[in-house]
C-alpha positions as CSV (number, residue, x, y, z in Angstrom):
1,X,-6.5,-2.4,-187.4
2,X,-7.2,1.3,-187.4
3,X,-7.1,4.3,-185.1
4,X,-8.8,7.6,-184.9
5,X,-6.2,10.3,-184.3
6,X,-6.5,14.0,-183.7
7,X,-4.0,16.5,-185.1
8,X,-4.5,20.1,-186.1
9,X,-8.0,20.2,-184.4
10,X,-9.2,17.6,-186.9
11,X,-9.8,13.9,-186.6
12,X,-8.4,11.3,-189.1
13,X,-8.9,7.6,-189.5
14,X,-5.4,6.0,-189.7
15,X,-4.6,2.5,-191.0
16,X,-1.1,1.0,-191.3
17,X,0.3,1.6,-194.7
18,X,-2.1,4.4,-195.5
19,X,-1.1,8.0,-196.3
20,X,-3.1,10.9,-194.9
21,X,-2.9,14.6,-195.4
22,X,-3.0,16.7,-192.2
23,X,-2.6,20.4,-191.5
24,X,1.0,21.5,-191.5
25,X,3.3,19.9,-188.9
26,X,6.7,21.4,-188.0
27,X,8.7,18.3,-189.1
28,X,11.1,17.7,-192.0
29,X,10.6,15.2,-194.7
30,X,11.6,11.6,-193.7
31,X,11.2,12.4,-190.0
32,X,9.5,9.8,-187.9
33,X,6.8,11.2,-185.5
34,X,4.7,9.7,-182.8
35,X,1.1,10.8,-182.4
36,X,-0.2,10.2,-178.9
37,X,-3.5,12.0,-179.4
38,X,-5.3,8.7,-180.2
39,X,-9.1,8.8,-179.6
40,X,-10.0,5.2,-180.6
41,X,-8.3,2.0,-181.5
42,X,-10.0,-0.9,-183.2
43,X,-8.4,-4.3,-183.9
44,X,-10.4,-7.3,-185.1
45,X,-13.7,-6.3,-183.6
46,X,-12.1,-5.3,-180.3
47,X,-12.6,-1.5,-179.9
48,X,-11.0,0.7,-177.2
49,X,-12.5,4.2,-176.9
50,X,-10.5,6.8,-175.0
51,X,-11.9,9.3,-172.5
52,X,-10.7,11.6,-174.1
53,X,-7.6,9.7,-175.3
54,X,-6.6,6.0,-175.2
55,X,-3.8,5.6,-172.5
56,X,-0.6,4.2,-173.9
57,X,-1.7,4.2,-177.5
58,X,0.8,5.5,-180.1
59,X,0.6,5.9,-183.8
60,X,4.0,6.1,-185.5
61,X,4.1,7.9,-188.9
62,X,6.7,9.1,-191.3
63,X,6.6,12.5,-193.0
64,X,6.4,11.9,-196.7
65,X,5.9,15.4,-198.0
66,X,5.3,19.1,-197.1
67,X,3.2,20.8,-199.7
68,X,0.6,23.4,-200.4
69,X,-2.9,22.7,-201.8
70,X,-4.4,24.3,-204.9
71,X,-5.4,27.9,-204.7
72,X,-8.9,28.6,-203.4
73,X,-10.4,31.9,-204.6
74,X,-12.4,34.0,-202.1
75,X,-14.6,36.4,-204.0
76,X,-16.7,38.9,-202.0
77,X,-19.4,40.8,-203.9
78,X,-22.3,43.1,-203.1
79,X,-24.6,44.0,-205.9
80,X,-25.2,47.6,-207.0
81,X,-22.6,49.0,-204.6
82,X,-19.4,48.5,-206.7
83,X,-18.0,46.3,-204.0
84,X,-15.7,43.5,-205.2
85,X,-12.8,41.8,-203.3
86,X,-10.8,38.9,-204.7
87,X,-8.3,37.0,-202.6
88,X,-6.6,33.7,-202.9
89,X,-5.5,31.2,-200.3
90,X,-3.3,28.1,-200.4
91,X,-3.3,25.9,-197.3
92,X,-0.2,24.2,-196.1
93,X,-0.4,20.4,-195.6
94,X,1.8,17.6,-194.4
95,X,1.5,14.1,-195.9
96,X,2.0,11.3,-193.4
97,X,2.5,7.5,-194.0
98,X,1.2,5.5,-191.1
99,X,3.9,2.9,-190.1
100,X,2.6,1.4,-186.9
101,X,-0.3,1.5,-184.4
102,X,0.4,0.2,-180.9
103,X,-1.9,-0.1,-178.0
């Protein structure tokens, strides 16, 4: 059984027992959250597609970790004009463990 969920303007495939990394959510570690933005649920060949979301479908997850990704260097350069800009960025992420998918 799996579900397609939407959080942080991105879509993720969630299966029970799986851990997924989503954009930062305002929850503490070991909090249990319910994601109601479920776009699709599939169970043993039976698929329910939402328009836009599946009514009554809930994905329950536990926050495992709040962390930041590795630094990404953004380097802007224009030749022959002495223009160079170097900036770094570290994105915040939340790691979720999928506990239950209910329809």
